[in-house]
matplotlib code that plots the C-alpha trace (Angstrom):
import matplotlib.pyplot as plt

x = [-114.5, -113.8, -111.6, -114.5, -116.9, -114.3, -113.8, -117.5, -117.9, -115.1, -116.5, -119.9, -118.3, -116.5, -119.8, -121.6, -118.9, -119.0, -122.8, -122.7, -120.0, -121.9, -125.1, -123.3, -121.7, -125.0, -126.9, -124.1, -124.4, -128.2, -128.0, -125.4, -127.5, -130.6, -128.9, -127.9, -131.5, -132.7, -130.1, -131.4, -135.0, -134.2, -132.5, -135.5, -137.7, -135.4, -135.9, -139.6, -139.5, -137.5, -140.0, -142.9, -141.3, -141.9, -138.4, -134.9, -133.2, -131.1, -132.1, -129.4, -129.7, -128.0, -124.8, -123.4, -124.0, -121.9, -123.3, -120.5, -117.7, -119.0, -119.5, -115.9, -114.9, -116.9, -115.6, -112.0, -112.5, -114.3, -111.3, -109.0, -111.5, -111.4, -107.6, -107.3, -109.6, -107.6, -104.4, -106.1, -107.5, -105.2, -105.1, -105.8, -108.7, -112.0, -112.3, -114.4, -111.8, -109.0, -110.8, -111.5, -107.8, -106.7, -107.5, -104.9, -102.0, -99.2, -99.2, -102.7, -102.0, -104.4, -107.1, -106.9, -106.9, -109.9, -111.8, -110.9, -112.1, -115.4, -116.1, -115.7, -117.7, -120.5, -120.8, -120.9, -123.4, -125.7, -125.3, -126.3, -129.4, -130.6, -130.4, -132.7, -130.3, -133.0, -132.4, -129.0, -130.0, -126.7, -125.0, -127.8, -127.0, -123.3, -124.1, -126.4, -123.7, -121.1, -123.4, -124.0, -120.2, -119.7, -122.2, -120.2, -117.1, -118.8, -120.3, -116.7, -115.4, -118.3, -118.9, -121.5, -123.6, -122.7, -126.4, -127.6, -125.2, -125.7, -129.4, -128.8, -126.4, -129.1, -131.6, -129.2, -128.6, -132.4, -132.6, -129.7, -131.6, -134.8, -133.0, -131.1, -134.4, -135.9, -133.0, -133.2, -136.8, -136.1, -134.7, -133.8, -131.1, -128.0, -125.5, -122.0, -119.5, -116.7, -119.2, -120.6, -117.1, -116.4, -119.5, -118.4, -115.1, -117.1, -118.8, -117.3]
y = [-69.0, -72.5, -71.0, -68.9, -71.9, -73.9, -71.0, -70.6, -74.3, -74.5, -71.5, -73.2, -76.4, -74.4, -72.6, -75.9, -77.4, -74.4, -74.5, -78.3, -77.9, -75.0, -77.1, -80.1, -77.8, -76.1, -79.4, -80.7, -77.6, -77.8, -81.4, -80.5, -77.6, -79.8, -82.5, -79.9, -79.0, -82.6, -83.2, -80.3, -81.3, -84.9, -83.7, -81.4, -84.5, -86.4, -83.6, -83.8, -87.6, -87.0, -84.5, -87.0, -90.3, -91.8, -93.3, -92.1, -95.4, -96.6, -99.8, -102.3, -103.8, -100.6, -101.3, -103.8, -101.8, -99.4, -96.5, -96.7, -96.9, -93.8, -92.1, -92.6, -91.4, -88.2, -87.5, -87.9, -85.7, -83.1, -82.9, -82.4, -79.8, -77.8, -78.0, -76.7, -73.8, -72.8, -72.8, -70.8, -68.2, -65.1, -62.7, -59.6, -61.2, -62.8, -66.5, -65.6, -63.3, -65.8, -68.5, -66.3, -65.1, -68.7, -68.1, -65.4, -67.2, -68.6, -71.9, -73.3, -76.4, -75.4, -74.5, -77.9, -79.7, -77.7, -78.5, -82.2, -82.3, -80.5, -82.8, -85.9, -84.4, -83.3, -86.8, -88.4, -85.8, -86.7, -90.4, -89.8, -87.8, -91.1, -92.9, -92.9, -91.0, -89.4, -92.4, -90.9, -87.3, -86.1, -87.3, -85.7, -82.4, -82.9, -83.5, -80.5, -78.2, -79.7, -79.2, -75.5, -74.9, -76.7, -74.2, -71.3, -72.5, -73.1, -69.6, -68.3, -70.5, -70.4, -66.7, -67.1, -69.2, -67.5, -66.3, -69.9, -71.2, -68.3, -69.0, -72.7, -71.9, -69.8, -72.7, -75.2, -72.7, -72.6, -76.4, -76.6, -74.3, -76.3, -79.6, -78.1, -76.8, -80.2, -82.1, -79.7, -80.6, -84.3, -85.6, -89.0, -87.4, -86.6, -84.3, -85.8, -83.1, -84.2, -84.4, -81.0, -79.5, -81.2, -79.5, -76.2, -76.7, -77.0, -73.6, -70.9]
z = [-292.5, -291.2, -288.4, -287.2, -287.1, -285.1, -282.7, -282.2, -281.7, -279.2, -277.3, -277.2, -275.9, -273.2, -272.2, -272.1, -269.9, -267.6, -267.2, -266.7, -264.0, -262.4, -262.3, -260.7, -258.1, -257.4, -257.0, -254.7, -252.5, -252.4, -251.2, -248.6, -247.2, -247.3, -245.3, -242.8, -242.3, -242.1, -239.4, -237.4, -237.7, -236.7, -233.5, -232.9, -233.2, -230.7, -228.2, -228.6, -228.1, -224.9, -223.7, -223.9, -223.1, -219.6, -219.0, -219.7, -219.0, -222.1, -223.7, -223.0, -226.5, -227.8, -226.0, -228.5, -231.6, -233.6, -231.5, -228.9, -231.5, -233.2, -229.9, -229.0, -232.4, -232.2, -228.7, -229.8, -232.9, -230.8, -228.5, -231.6, -232.8, -229.5, -229.3, -232.9, -232.3, -229.3, -231.4, -234.2, -231.7, -231.6, -228.8, -230.9, -232.9, -232.2, -233.0, -236.0, -237.4, -236.6, -238.5, -241.5, -241.6, -242.3, -246.0, -246.2, -244.5, -246.5, -244.6, -244.8, -242.8, -240.0, -242.5, -244.3, -240.9, -239.7, -242.9, -242.5, -238.9, -239.5, -242.5, -240.4, -237.5, -239.8, -241.2, -237.7, -236.5, -239.4, -238.6, -235.0, -236.2, -237.8, -234.4, -231.4, -229.2, -227.1, -224.8, -224.2, -223.2, -222.0, -225.2, -227.2, -225.6, -226.4, -230.0, -230.3, -228.8, -231.2, -234.2, -233.1, -233.0, -236.3, -237.8, -236.2, -238.0, -241.3, -241.0, -240.9, -243.7, -246.2, -246.7, -249.4, -247.0, -243.8, -243.4, -243.6, -241.1, -238.7, -238.7, -238.2, -235.4, -233.7, -234.1, -232.5, -229.6, -229.1, -229.2, -226.7, -224.3, -224.7, -224.0, -221.0, -219.5, -220.1, -218.3, -215.3, -214.9, -215.1, -211.7, -213.2, -215.3, -213.2, -214.9, -215.0, -214.0, -216.3, -219.2, -218.4, -218.4, -221.8, -223.2, -221.8, -223.7, -226.9, -226.3, -228.4]

ax = plt.figure().add_subplot(projection="3d")
ax.plot(x, y, z, "-o")
ax.set_aspect("equal")
plt.show()
């Protein structure tokens, strides 16, 4: 009789642990997806600010802040991101299929490296969403294109949430077009050719 009680108690403990773990994991995921949405809406707000502001000249006070350090970091990581995606892409598969196939390869080095890069980039993208980067419209466009492509990769890697990231990717694409149209109508913003080519390299 005692053995049955101990067995039931142990099973109850295991069930409680499982539900506790599931609850923690669920809350963590909800927070992550919520942060993704906040980031998008903050960039949307930056585009609206840019639409209605009278001057696009950057404030010189920003030049000695951490902004430029983070800007260099995100550009460097973005270059690594592009190069890695080029290596992952296989001639007989689409990029989406090639990324998904990383889960089934015996050597998962590329998968772990890709996860590490998008984690760092996602953190930096969120940090930039907290800044007034509408005063740097070309860089704002770069970040929006990058965020769109990060969503594409997450859509391929996080199958359970592929619908969420696909929708977010579509919204970033719309925001990119809105910003591009706005910059074309603003003569004071001259498009830097090398920067434009860099953004095209991010396009998937």
